[in-house]
Biopython code that builds the backbone (N, CA, C, O; Angstrom):
import numpy as np
from Bio.PDB.StructureBuilder import StructureBuilder

atoms = [
    (1, "MET", "N", (-64.194, -16.452, -30.880)),
    (1, "MET", "CA", (-63.442, -16.841, -29.689)),
    (1, "MET", "C", (-64.135, -16.281, -28.440)),
    (1, "MET", "O", (-64.543, -15.120, -28.406)),
    (2, "LYS", "N", (-64.254, -17.111, -27.444)),
    (2, "LYS", "CA", (-64.926, -16.721, -26.201)),
    (2, "LYS", "C", (-64.027, -15.797, -25.385)),
    (2, "LYS", "O", (-62.822, -16.018, -25.270)),
    (3, "ASN", "N", (-64.635, -14.763, -24.824)),
    (3, "ASN", "CA", (-63.917, -13.809, -23.992)),
    (3, "ASN", "C", (-63.840, -14.361, -22.569)),
    (3, "ASN", "O", (-64.868, -14.536, -21.915)),
    (4, "VAL", "N", (-62.630, -14.634, -22.090)),
    (4, "VAL", "CA", (-62.457, -15.089, -20.713)),
    (4, "VAL", "C", (-61.400, -14.235, -20.040)),
    (4, "VAL", "O", (-60.483, -13.715, -20.676)),
    (5, "GLU", "N", (-61.558, -14.111, -18.743)),
    (5, "GLU", "CA", (-60.579, -13.394, -17.933)),
    (5, "GLU", "C", (-60.172, -14.289, -16.777)),
    (5, "GLU", "O", (-60.871, -15.235, -16.415)),
    (6, "LYS", "N", (-59.016, -13.961, -16.209)),
    (6, "LYS", "CA", (-58.521, -14.705, -15.051)),
    (6, "LYS", "C", (-58.279, -13.722, -13.922)),
    (6, "LYS", "O", (-57.846, -12.590, -14.135)),
    (7, "VAL", "N", (-58.569, -14.185, -12.717)),
    (7, "VAL", "CA", (-58.332, -13.360, -11.536)),
    (7, "VAL", "C", (-57.842, -14.274, -10.414)),
    (7, "VAL", "O", (-58.233, -15.438, -10.332)),
    (8, "THR", "N", (-56.981, -13.731, -9.552)),
    (8, "THR", "CA", (-56.528, -14.451, -8.372)),
    (8, "THR", "C", (-57.078, -13.731, -7.150)),
    (8, "THR", "O", (-56.827, -12.544, -6.943)),
    (9, "LEU", "N", (-57.833, -14.471, -6.346)),
    (9, "LEU", "CA", (-58.408, -13.919, -5.120)),
    (9, "LEU", "C", (-57.622, -14.443, -3.926)),
    (9, "LEU", "O", (-57.300, -15.630, -3.866)),
    (10, "LYS", "N", (-57.315, -13.578, -2.989)),
    (10, "LYS", "CA", (-56.687, -13.989, -1.727)),
    (10, "LYS", "C", (-57.820, -14.398, -0.788)),
    (10, "LYS", "O", (-58.704, -13.598, -0.481)),
    (11, "VAL", "N", (-57.783, -15.644, -0.338)),
    (11, "VAL", "CA", (-58.852, -16.175, 0.520)),
    (11, "VAL", "C", (-58.288, -16.456, 1.906)),
    (11, "VAL", "O", (-57.267, -17.129, 2.046)),
    (12, "GLU", "N", (-58.956, -15.941, 2.920)),
    (12, "GLU", "CA", (-58.529, -16.155, 4.301)),
    (12, "GLU", "C", (-59.486, -17.096, 5.008)),
    (12, "GLU", "O", (-60.688, -17.088, 4.741)),
    (13, "GLY", "N", (-58.952, -17.905, 5.909)),
    (13, "GLY", "CA", (-59.783, -18.775, 6.723)),
    (13, "GLY", "C", (-59.753, -20.238, 6.310)),
    (13, "GLY", "O", (-60.394, -21.076, 6.944)),
    (14, "MET", "N", (-59.014, -20.552, 5.252)),
    (14, "MET", "CA", (-58.923, -21.956, 4.829)),
    (14, "MET", "C", (-57.814, -22.643, 5.619)),
    (14, "MET", "O", (-56.712, -22.111, 5.754)),
    (15, "SER", "N", (-58.120, -23.841, 6.143)),
    (15, "SER", "CA", (-57.109, -24.543, 6.932)),
    (15, "SER", "C", (-56.941, -26.003, 6.536)),
    (15, "SER", "O", (-56.049, -26.680, 7.047)),
    (16, "CYS", "N", (-57.794, -26.505, 5.623)),
    (16, "CYS", "CA", (-57.711, -27.925, 5.282)),
    (16, "CYS", "C", (-58.263, -28.157, 3.867)),
    (16, "CYS", "O", (-58.742, -27.225, 3.221)),
    (17, "ASN", "N", (-58.193, -29.384, 3.406)),
    (17, "ASN", "CA", (-58.687, -29.709, 2.068)),
    (17, "ASN", "C", (-60.198, -29.526, 1.958)),
    (17, "ASN", "O", (-60.706, -29.207, 0.883)),
    (18, "HIS", "N", (-60.918, -29.725, 3.059)),
    (18, "HIS", "CA", (-62.361, -29.489, 3.018)),
    (18, "HIS", "C", (-62.629, -28.012, 2.704)),
    (18, "HIS", "O", (-63.516, -27.691, 1.914)),
    (19, "CYS", "N", (-61.858, -27.124, 3.325)),
    (19, "CYS", "CA", (-61.988, -25.690, 3.064)),
    (19, "CYS", "C", (-61.693, -25.401, 1.596)),
    (19, "CYS", "O", (-62.433, -24.672, 0.936)),
    (20, "LYS", "N", (-60.615, -25.975, 1.098)),
    (20, "LYS", "CA", (-60.210, -25.799, -0.295)),
    (20, "LYS", "C", (-61.342, -26.216, -1.225)),
    (20, "LYS", "O", (-61.700, -25.490, -2.153)),
    (21, "ASN", "N", (-61.897, -27.391, -0.965)),
    (21, "ASN", "CA", (-62.980, -27.899, -1.804)),
    (21, "ASN", "C", (-64.229, -27.034, -1.699)),
    (21, "ASN", "O", (-64.919, -26.828, -2.697)),
    (22, "SER", "N", (-64.527, -26.528, -0.518)),
    (22, "SER", "CA", (-65.702, -25.667, -0.331)),
    (22, "SER", "C", (-65.584, -24.398, -1.161)),
    (22, "SER", "O", (-66.552, -23.970, -1.788)),
    (23, "VAL", "N", (-64.402, -23.800, -1.165)),
    (23, "VAL", "CA", (-64.187, -22.571, -1.928)),
    (23, "VAL", "C", (-64.271, -22.868, -3.425)),
    (23, "VAL", "O", (-64.899, -22.121, -4.176)),
    (24, "GLU", "N", (-63.638, -23.961, -3.856)),
    (24, "GLU", "CA", (-63.700, -24.319, -5.279)),
    (24, "GLU", "C", (-65.137, -24.553, -5.721)),
    (24, "GLU", "O", (-65.543, -24.069, -6.778)),
    (25, "MET", "N", (-65.910, -25.286, -4.933)),
    (25, "MET", "CA", (-67.292, -25.584, -5.304)),
    (25, "MET", "C", (-68.140, -24.311, -5.316)),
    (25, "MET", "O", (-69.004, -24.149, -6.178)),
    (26, "ALA", "N", (-67.897, -23.412, -4.368)),
    (26, "ALA", "CA", (-68.640, -22.144, -4.338)),
    (26, "ALA", "C", (-68.370, -21.344, -5.609)),
    (26, "ALA", "O", (-69.290, -20.786, -6.206)),
    (27, "LEU", "N", (-67.115, -21.291, -6.015)),
    (27, "LEU", "CA", (-66.753, -20.542, -7.216)),
    (27, "LEU", "C", (-67.290, -21.210, -8.475)),
    (27, "LEU", "O", (-67.794, -20.533, -9.372)),
    (28, "LEU", "N", (-67.185, -22.524, -8.547)),
    (28, "LEU", "CA", (-67.681, -23.245, -9.725)),
    (28, "LEU", "C", (-69.198, -23.153, -9.855)),
    (28, "LEU", "O", (-69.747, -23.369, -10.935)),
    (29, "GLY", "N", (-69.871, -22.833, -8.756)),
    (29, "GLY", "CA", (-71.319, -22.691, -8.784)),
    (29, "GLY", "C", (-71.792, -21.355, -9.333)),
    (29, "GLY", "O", (-72.988, -21.159, -9.549)),
    (30, "VAL", "N", (-70.861, -20.437, -9.558)),
    (30, "VAL", "CA", (-71.212, -19.121, -10.111)),
    (30, "VAL", "C", (-71.322, -19.243, -11.625)),
    (30, "VAL", "O", (-70.405, -19.728, -12.288)),
    (31, "ASP", "N", (-72.455, -18.800, -12.164)),
    (31, "ASP", "CA", (-72.656, -18.843, -13.607)),
    (31, "ASP", "C", (-71.578, -18.017, -14.302)),
    (31, "ASP", "O", (-71.358, -16.855, -13.959)),
    (32, "GLY", "N", (-70.910, -18.620, -15.274)),
    (32, "GLY", "CA", (-69.859, -17.925, -16.010)),
    (32, "GLY", "C", (-68.463, -18.346, -15.600)),
    (32, "GLY", "O", (-67.499, -18.016, -16.291)),
    (33, "VAL", "N", (-68.323, -19.070, -14.492)),
    (33, "VAL", "CA", (-67.008, -19.554, -14.066)),
    (33, "VAL", "C", (-66.679, -20.814, -14.847)),
    (33, "VAL", "O", (-67.451, -21.773, -14.860)),
    (34, "GLU", "N", (-65.529, -20.799, -15.493)),
    (34, "GLU", "CA", (-65.095, -21.948, -16.287)),
    (34, "GLU", "C", (-64.138, -22.849, -15.514)),
    (34, "GLU", "O", (-64.117, -24.062, -15.721)),
    (35, "ALA", "N", (-63.345, -22.253, -14.623)),
    (35, "ALA", "CA", (-62.401, -23.035, -13.829)),
    (35, "ALA", "C", (-62.109, -22.296, -12.533)),
    (35, "ALA", "O", (-62.091, -21.066, -12.488)),
    (36, "ALA", "N", (-61.880, -23.070, -11.486)),
    (36, "ALA", "CA", (-61.497, -22.499, -10.193)),
    (36, "ALA", "C", (-60.529, -23.470, -9.529)),
    (36, "ALA", "O", (-60.869, -24.627, -9.278)),
    (37, "VAL", "N", (-59.330, -22.993, -9.251)),
    (37, "VAL", "CA", (-58.311, -23.823, -8.612)),
    (37, "VAL", "C", (-57.830, -23.090, -7.368)),
    (37, "VAL", "O", (-57.360, -21.955, -7.445)),
    (38, "VAL", "N", (-57.952, -23.746, -6.234)),
    (38, "VAL", "CA", (-57.547, -23.144, -4.969)),
    (38, "VAL", "C", (-56.214, -23.731, -4.529)),
    (38, "VAL", "O", (-56.030, -24.948, -4.524)),
    (39, "ASP", "N", (-55.293, -22.859, -4.163)),
    (39, "ASP", "CA", (-54.000, -23.248, -3.613)),
    (39, "ASP", "C", (-54.072, -22.993, -2.112)),
    (39, "ASP", "O", (-53.964, -21.854, -1.659)),
    (40, "LEU", "N", (-54.252, -24.054, -1.355)),
    (40, "LEU", "CA", (-54.430, -23.949, 0.097)),
    (40, "LEU", "C", (-53.214, -23.308, 0.756)),
    (40, "LEU", "O", (-53.366, -22.435, 1.611)),
    (41, "ALA", "N", (-52.008, -23.727, 0.372)),
    (41, "ALA", "CA", (-50.787, -23.216, 0.993)),
    (41, "ALA", "C", (-50.618, -21.708, 0.764)),
    (41, "ALA", "O", (-50.154, -20.997, 1.655)),
    (42, "ARG", "N", (-50.984, -21.231, -0.400)),
    (42, "ARG", "CA", (-50.845, -19.809, -0.727)),
    (42, "ARG", "C", (-52.066, -18.991, -0.298)),
    (42, "ARG", "O", (-52.003, -17.764, -0.223)),
    (43, "GLY", "N", (-53.174, -19.678, -0.019)),
    (43, "GLY", "CA", (-54.405, -18.973, 0.331)),
    (43, "GLY", "C", (-54.960, -18.203, -0.850)),
    (43, "GLY", "O", (-55.444, -17.081, -0.708)),
    (44, "GLU", "N", (-54.883, -18.826, -2.026)),
    (44, "GLU", "CA", (-55.326, -18.165, -3.246)),
    (44, "GLU", "C", (-56.302, -19.029, -4.031)),
    (44, "GLU", "O", (-56.240, -20.258, -4.004)),
    (45, "ALA", "N", (-57.202, -18.349, -4.730)),
    (45, "ALA", "CA", (-58.100, -19.015, -5.662)),
    (45, "ALA", "C", (-57.883, -18.382, -7.024)),
    (45, "ALA", "O", (-58.051, -17.173, -7.186)),
    (46, "ARG", "N", (-57.509, -19.198, -8.005)),
    (46, "ARG", "CA", (-57.328, -18.716, -9.371)),
    (46, "ARG", "C", (-58.576, -19.098, -10.158)),
    (46, "ARG", "O", (-58.925, -20.273, -10.269)),
    (47, "VAL", "N", (-59.235, -18.090, -10.698)),
    (47, "VAL", "CA", (-60.527, -18.299, -11.340)),
    (47, "VAL", "C", (-60.480, -17.820, -12.792)),
    (47, "VAL", "O", (-59.995, -16.728, -13.089)),
    (48, "THR", "N", (-60.994, -18.663, -13.685)),
    (48, "THR", "CA", (-61.173, -18.300, -15.090)),
    (48, "THR", "C", (-62.666, -18.141, -15.298)),
    (48, "THR", "O", (-63.441, -19.051, -15.002)),
    (49, "TYR", "N", (-63.076, -16.971, -15.812)),
    (49, "TYR", "CA", (-64.507, -16.689, -15.913)),
    (49, "TYR", "C", (-64.822, -15.866, -17.158)),
    (49, "TYR", "O", (-63.940, -15.259, -17.765)),
    (50, "ASP", "N", (-66.088, -15.864, -17.517)),
    (50, "ASP", "CA", (-66.600, -15.086, -18.633)),
    (50, "ASP", "C", (-67.127, -13.763, -18.070)),
    (50, "ASP", "O", (-68.141, -13.759, -17.371)),
    (51, "PRO", "N", (-66.456, -12.635, -18.363)),
    (51, "PRO", "CA", (-66.876, -11.356, -17.799)),
    (51, "PRO", "C", (-68.231, -10.881, -18.322)),
    (51, "PRO", "O", (-68.804, -9.938, -17.777)),
    (52, "GLY", "N", (-68.737, -11.508, -19.346)),
    (52, "GLY", "CA", (-70.067, -11.173, -19.842)),
    (52, "GLY", "C", (-71.163, -11.831, -19.030)),
    (52, "GLY", "O", (-72.337, -11.485, -19.161)),
    (53, "ARG", "N", (-70.774, -12.794, -18.182)),
    (53, "ARG", "CA", (-71.762, -13.535, -17.393)),
    (53, "ARG", "C", (-71.606, -13.362, -15.892)),
    (53, "ARG", "O", (-72.542, -13.641, -15.143)),
    (54, "THR", "N", (-70.444, -12.908, -15.438)),
    (54, "THR", "CA", (-70.249, -12.706, -13.997)),
    (54, "THR", "C", (-69.201, -11.635, -13.769)),
    (54, "THR", "O", (-68.555, -11.167, -14.707)),
    (55, "THR", "N", (-69.041, -11.255, -12.515)),
    (55, "THR", "CA", (-68.091, -10.201, -12.141)),
    (55, "THR", "C", (-67.192, -10.693, -11.008)),
    (55, "THR", "O", (-67.483, -11.690, -10.347)),
    (56, "VAL", "N", (-66.108, -9.976, -10.806)),
    (56, "VAL", "CA", (-65.227, -10.306, -9.684)),
    (56, "VAL", "C", (-65.983, -10.130, -8.370)),
    (56, "VAL", "O", (-65.768, -10.888, -7.425)),
    (57, "ALA", "N", (-66.858, -9.142, -8.306)),
    (57, "ALA", "CA", (-67.661, -8.934, -7.094)),
    (57, "ALA", "C", (-68.520, -10.156, -6.792)),
    (57, "ALA", "O", (-68.666, -10.536, -5.630)),
    (58, "ALA", "N", (-69.091, -10.774, -7.824)),
    (58, "ALA", "CA", (-69.911, -11.975, -7.623)),
    (58, "ALA", "C", (-69.049, -13.144, -7.153)),
    (58, "ALA", "O", (-69.499, -13.968, -6.357)),
    (59, "LEU", "N", (-67.821, -13.217, -7.637)),
    (59, "LEU", "CA", (-66.906, -14.276, -7.196)),
    (59, "LEU", "C", (-66.578, -14.091, -5.713)),
    (59, "LEU", "O", (-66.579, -15.051, -4.942)),
    (60, "ARG", "N", (-66.301, -12.859, -5.333)),
    (60, "ARG", "CA", (-66.009, -12.553, -3.922)),
    (60, "ARG", "C", (-67.204, -12.904, -3.028)),
    (60, "ARG", "O", (-67.041, -13.477, -1.951)),
    (61, "GLU", "N", (-68.400, -12.552, -3.492)),
    (61, "GLU", "CA", (-69.609, -12.839, -2.726)),
    (61, "GLU", "C", (-69.799, -14.340, -2.537)),
    (61, "GLU", "O", (-70.214, -14.778, -1.464)),
    (62, "ALA", "N", (-69.500, -15.137, -3.567)),
    (62, "ALA", "CA", (-69.654, -16.585, -3.467)),
    (62, "ALA", "C", (-68.703, -17.162, -2.421)),
    (62, "ALA", "O", (-69.086, -18.041, -1.650)),
    (63, "VAL", "N", (-67.464, -16.669, -2.393)),
    (63, "VAL", "CA", (-66.495, -17.138, -1.406)),
    (63, "VAL", "C", (-66.944, -16.727, -0.007)),
    (63, "VAL", "O", (-66.859, -17.522, 0.929)),
    (64, "GLN", "N", (-67.418, -15.498, 0.142)),
    (64, "GLN", "CA", (-67.882, -15.027, 1.446)),
    (64, "GLN", "C", (-69.113, -15.801, 1.908)),
    (64, "GLN", "O", (-69.257, -16.087, 3.097)),
    (65, "ALA", "N", (-69.994, -16.138, 0.982)),
    (65, "ALA", "CA", (-71.187, -16.903, 1.335)),
    (65, "ALA", "C", (-70.816, -18.310, 1.809)),
    (65, "ALA", "O", (-71.558, -18.927, 2.574)),
    (66, "ALA", "N", (-69.664, -18.814, 1.350)),
    (66, "ALA", "CA", (-69.183, -20.125, 1.782)),
    (66, "ALA", "C", (-68.500, -20.048, 3.150)),
    (66, "ALA", "O", (-68.130, -21.073, 3.722)),
    (67, "GLY", "N", (-68.336, -18.824, 3.672)),
    (67, "GLY", "CA", (-67.792, -18.668, 5.023)),
    (67, "GLY", "C", (-66.341, -18.250, 5.106)),
    (67, "GLY", "O", (-65.705, -18.404, 6.148)),
    (68, "TYR", "N", (-65.808, -17.718, 4.007)),
    (68, "TYR", "CA", (-64.388, -17.325, 3.991)),
    (68, "TYR", "C", (-64.249, -15.867, 3.634)),
    (68, "TYR", "O", (-65.115, -15.299, 2.968)),
    (69, "ALA", "N", (-63.169, -15.258, 4.070)),
    (69, "ALA", "CA", (-62.919, -13.847, 3.785)),
    (69, "ALA", "C", (-62.068, -13.723, 2.529)),
    (69, "ALA", "O", (-61.223, -14.573, 2.248)),
    (70, "VAL", "N", (-62.306, -12.645, 1.776)),
    (70, "VAL", "CA", (-61.549, -12.391, 0.553)),
    (70, "VAL", "C", (-60.866, -11.042, 0.696)),
    (70, "VAL", "O", (-61.495, -10.052, 1.072)),
    (71, "ARG", "N", (-59.566, -11.010, 0.392)),
    (71, "ARG", "CA", (-58.824, -9.742, 0.409)),
    (71, "ARG", "C", (-58.640, -9.275, -1.006)),
    (71, "ARG", "O", (-58.041, -8.225, -1.237)),
]
sb = StructureBuilder()
sb.init_structure("model")
sb.init_model(0)
sb.init_chain("A")
sb.init_seg("    ")
for serial, (resi, resn, name, xyz) in enumerate(atoms, 1):
    if name == "N":
        sb.init_residue(resn, " ", resi, " ")
    sb.init_atom(name, np.array(xyz, "f"), 0.0, 1.0, " ", f" {name:<3s}", serial, name[0])
structure = sb.get_structure()
């Protein structure tokens, strides 16, 4: 069985569906991410990832590189 973990990141600076899609695509581009769903209204990104291939720090960096802040 594959080891996966889930994390919810608080993302600041999203105001529209384009922002939502940008954050999702940034997260999905990280090696080891299996799923990324952004809730624009809540300002959250729920990510399912393989901890053997990536870290929460790498997920945060990907969101920041896309131009958004992570709390």
